[in-house]
C-alpha positions in Angstrom: 42.8 -12.2 -97.6 41.6 -15.8 -97.0 38.3 -17.1 -98.2 36.9 -17.1 -94.6 37.6 -13.4 -94.2 35.8 -12.6 -97.4 32.8 -14.7 -96.3 32.8 -13.0 -92.9 32.7 -9.5 -94.5 29.7 -10.5 -96.7 27.7 -11.9 -93.7 28.5 -9.2 -91.2 26.4 -6.3 -92.8 23.5 -8.7 -93.2 23.6 -9.6 -89.5 23.9 -5.9 -88.4 20.6 -5.1 -90.1 18.8 -8.2 -88.9 18.5 -9.2 -92.6 16.8 -6.0 -93.6 17.9 -4.6 -97.0 15.9 -1.3 -97.0 15.7 1.5 -94.4 12.4 1.9 -92.6 12.2 5.6 -93.5 13.6 8.0 -96.0 15.2 10.6 -93.7 18.8 10.0 -94.6 20.9 11.2 -97.5 24.7 11.1 -97.7 24.9 14.6 -96.3 22.2 14.3 -93.6 23.7 15.4 -90.3 23.3 13.0 -87.4 23.8 13.8 -83.7 23.4 11.6 -80.7 20.8 12.8 -78.2 22.4 14.0 -75.0 21.3 12.8 -72.5 19.7 9.7 -74.0 16.0 9.1 -73.3 15.3 7.3 -70.0 13.5 4.4 -71.7 16.0 4.0 -74.5 16.6 0.4 -75.7 20.1 -1.0 -75.2 21.8 -0.7 -78.6 23.9 -3.3 -80.3 27.7 -2.7 -80.1 27.7 -1.2 -83.6 24.9 1.2 -82.6 27.0 2.2 -79.6 29.9 3.0 -81.9 27.5 5.2 -84.0 26.3 7.0 -80.9 29.9 7.7 -79.7 30.9 8.9 -83.2 27.8 11.2 -83.3 28.6 12.9 -80.0 29.4 15.7 -82.5 27.3 16.2 -85.7 28.5 14.0 -88.5 27.2 13.4 -92.0 25.9 9.9 -92.9 28.7 9.4 -95.3 31.3 10.2 -92.6 29.6 7.7 -90.2 29.8 5.0 -92.8 33.5 5.9 -93.5 34.4 5.7 -89.8 32.7 2.4 -89.4 34.0 1.0 -92.7 30.5 -0.2 -93.6 28.4 0.3 -96.7 26.2 3.4 -96.5 23.1 1.3 -97.0 23.8 -0.7 -93.9 24.6 2.4 -91.8 21.3 4.1 -92.9 19.3 1.0 -91.7 21.1 1.2 -88.3 20.5 5.0 -88.2 16.8 4.4 -88.7 16.8 2.1 -85.7 18.5 4.8 -83.6 16.2 7.6 -84.8 13.1 5.5 -84.1 14.5 4.8 -80.6 15.0 8.5 -80.0 18.8 8.1 -79.6 19.8 10.4 -82.5 18.5 13.4 -84.3 18.8 13.8 -88.1 19.0 17.1 -89.8 18.6 17.3 -93.5 20.9 19.5 -95.5 19.9 23.1 -95.8 18.5 24.0 -99.2 20.5 26.6 -101.1 18.5 29.7 -101.5 19.1 32.8 -103.6 21.9 33.3 -106.0 25.5 32.9 -105.2 27.5 36.0 -104.2 29.4 36.7 -107.4 31.7 39.2 -105.7 32.7 36.6 -103.2 33.2 33.9 -105.9 35.4 36.3 -107.9 37.5 37.0 -104.8 38.0 33.3 -104.1 38.9 32.7 -107.8 41.4 35.6 -107.7 42.9 34.3 -104.4 43.3 30.8 -105.8 44.9 32.2 -108.9 47.6 33.9 -106.7 48.5 30.6 -105.1 
């Protein structure tokens, strides 16, 4: 990789976030599920090309970590962009469901036994 390519990769995330280094809200974890709003709100702002890529990816629910992997961008940058889209009403964010109760030991034993037979 040439020196110019490395410099471009360092500048690009900075420009995608408008220089911001922190998200405007704390809605997003690595496993928060993000989905594009369909249809988009009538008064939605026109997103940047990268925002458009996120909206296309999120036509089906995706975790924040998956979005970052598809875009080949740092999670921190993607979270800032997701905040922009959430505030514009273009996506919904669903936090992971909390685990309630105790695990089903019978099911876990069946899985263990099944794996042992492989």
